Structures are given as C-alpha cells and as structure tokens.
C-alpha positions in Angstrom: -136.2 -205.8 226.5 -137.9 -203.7 223.8 -136.9 -203.3 220.2 -138.1 -200.3 218.2 -138.1 -200.0 214.4 -139.1 -196.9 212.3 -140.5 -197.3 208.8 -138.4 -195.5 206.2 -140.4 -196.9 203.3 -144.0 -196.3 202.1 -147.3 -197.6 203.4 -147.3 -200.1 200.6 -143.7 -201.2 201.1 -142.4 -200.7 204.6 -138.6 -200.6 205.2 -138.1 -201.2 208.9 -135.0 -199.6 210.3 -133.9 -200.5 213.9 -133.4 -197.7 216.4 -130.3 -198.7 218.4 -128.9 -197.4 221.7 -132.2 -197.3 223.5 -132.5 -197.5 227.2 -135.3 -196.7 229.8 -138.0 -197.5 227.2 -141.5 -196.9 228.5 -144.9 -197.4 226.9 -147.4 -194.9 228.5 -151.1 -195.3 228.2 -153.0 -192.3 229.5 -156.8 -192.6 230.0 -159.0 -189.6 229.6 -162.0 -189.7 231.9 -165.3 -187.9 232.1 -167.6 -187.5 235.1 -170.6 -189.8 234.8 -171.9 -189.3 238.3 -175.6 -189.2 239.1 -177.7 -187.9 241.9 -178.6 -191.4 242.8 -174.9 -192.1 243.8 -175.5 -190.5 247.2 -172.6 -188.0 246.7 -170.1 -190.5 245.4 -168.4 -189.6 242.2 -168.0 -191.8 239.1 -165.8 -191.5 236.0 -165.8 -193.4 232.8 -162.8 -193.7 230.4 -163.7 -192.0 227.1 -160.4 -192.0 225.3 -156.9 -193.5 225.5 -153.8 -191.7 224.6 -150.5 -193.5 224.2 -146.8 -192.6 223.8 -143.4 -194.2 223.8 -140.7 -192.5 225.9 -137.0 -193.5 226.0 -133.4 -192.3 226.2 -131.0 -193.1 223.4 -127.2 -193.0 223.4 -125.8 -191.0 220.5 -122.7 -192.8 219.4 -121.1 -193.1 216.0 -122.0 -196.0 213.8 -119.3 -198.8 214.0 -119.1 -199.0 210.2 -118.8 -195.2 209.8 -117.2 -193.1 212.5 -118.8 -190.0 211.0 -122.4 -191.2 211.1 -125.0 -191.8 213.8 -127.4 -194.7 214.0 -129.7 -194.7 210.9 -132.9 -195.3 213.0 -132.1 -192.4 215.4 -131.3 -190.1 212.5 -134.8 -190.8 210.9 -136.4 -189.8 214.2 -134.1 -186.7 214.7 -134.8 -185.5 211.2 -138.6 -185.9 211.7 -138.5 -183.9 214.9 -137.1 -180.9 213.0 -140.1 -180.4 210.8 -143.8 -179.6 211.1 -147.1 -181.2 210.1 -147.2 -184.6 208.4 -143.4 -184.6 207.8 -143.1 -185.0 211.6 -145.3 -188.2 211.5 -143.6 -191.6 211.5 -144.8 -195.2 211.5 -143.1 -197.3 214.2 -143.3 -200.8 215.6 -142.1 -202.0 219.0 -141.8 -205.5 220.5 -140.3 -207.4 223.4 -137.1 -209.3 222.6 -135.5 -210.8 225.7 -133.1 -213.6 224.9 -135.0 -216.8 225.8 -137.9 -214.6 227.0 -141.5 -214.3 225.9 -142.2 -212.8 222.5 -145.8 -211.9 223.1 -146.2 -208.1 223.0 -145.8 -206.4 219.7 -147.4 -203.2 218.5 -147.3 -200.6 215.7 -148.7 -197.2 215.2 -148.2 -193.7 213.9 -146.4 -191.1 216.0 -145.3 -187.5 216.1 -141.6 -187.2 217.1 -140.1 -185.1 219.9 -136.3 -185.1 220.3 -134.5 -183.4 223.2 -130.7 -183.5 223.7 -130.0 -184.1 227.4 -126.8 -182.0 227.6 -123.9 -182.8 229.9 -120.2 -182.5 230.1 -117.8 -183.2 227.3 -116.8 -186.4 229.1 -120.3 -187.8 229.0 -121.7 -190.0 226.3 -124.3 -187.9 224.4 -127.9 -188.9 225.1 -131.3 -187.7 224.0 -134.8 -188.0 225.4 -137.2 -189.1 222.7 -141.0 -189.0 223.0 -143.1 -190.6 220.3 -146.7 -189.3 220.8 -149.3 -191.7 219.4 -151.6 -190.6 216.7 -154.6 -192.7 216.6 -154.9 -196.4 217.6 -152.0 -198.5 218.9 -152.3 -201.8 217.0 -151.4 -205.3 218.3 -149.4 -207.0 215.6 -147.8 -210.4 215.0 -144.5 -210.5 216.7 -141.8 -209.7 214.1 -138.2 -210.9 213.9 -135.7 -208.0 214.2 -135.0 -206.3 210.8 -137.7 -208.2 209.0 
C-alpha cells in the first residue's frame, strides 16, 4: 500500500529514488504528554500532549537488482549507507505515500529522518531481510500526492 522514496539529490534539486522490497510498513506517531492536573479535579489526573514524535518502520527484502545480479536496490543502499555513519551524514529526506491500485491517493508526507538498519539474520535458505527504522527529525509534512519516481 505504501511507497517510500529517499532523496539522493540536494535540497534545491531533489532526486527521488524508490525503496523497493518493502513489507510491513508502519507509520508510528508517539505523543509525549505532561501532567496538567489540578487540585480542583477531585483526584482525577489529566494529561496534555506537548510533543509528537514520528517514525517509519518496515521490513525490506534484500534481493539483487534484476538489471545487475551483483547489486542491491538503489534506494535500500542509500539507507544502508546512511545507517553506517554518524551526525548529519545519517540524516535523509524521505517521502511516503499510499499507492493501492484503484485505491485512494490521499495520504502523502515528507520529512527528515535518521536511519537505523538491522539485518534480521536467518538461515542460508531464507531470503535476506532487514528491519529499518526511520526516526523523524522535526515535523512530518503533508505533501501533494506524487506519482512514483517523479
């Protein structure tokens, strides 16, 4: 249902590269709350949301590119390489949007993320998979729904 692209260009000239092989894609919004109870509440507590954190979590199959049996998916490789470095080099611009055939094309977002890449392991008979967590940095933005690879 969800497509994910990673920007391999610059802020002035984005170069959106699709991340293929995704399954179990989840958007996670985590509210941070603070107690705002008062003595007048007769002992009942109250909390207010003061911040929202977001992340994207998914599994990705690691299979060779059909055009080059010695290469992995370009989008996956951009994320994997970012996960191996620190600081701003670990930061990537991504966009994600729903793309069901004949389905709604309403939700579409972009934002900056830090990248975490964890190989899942398994036997030599399994298809290699990884768990990827993209931890939001700042606001998640609603965007105009793009067409894939545009």
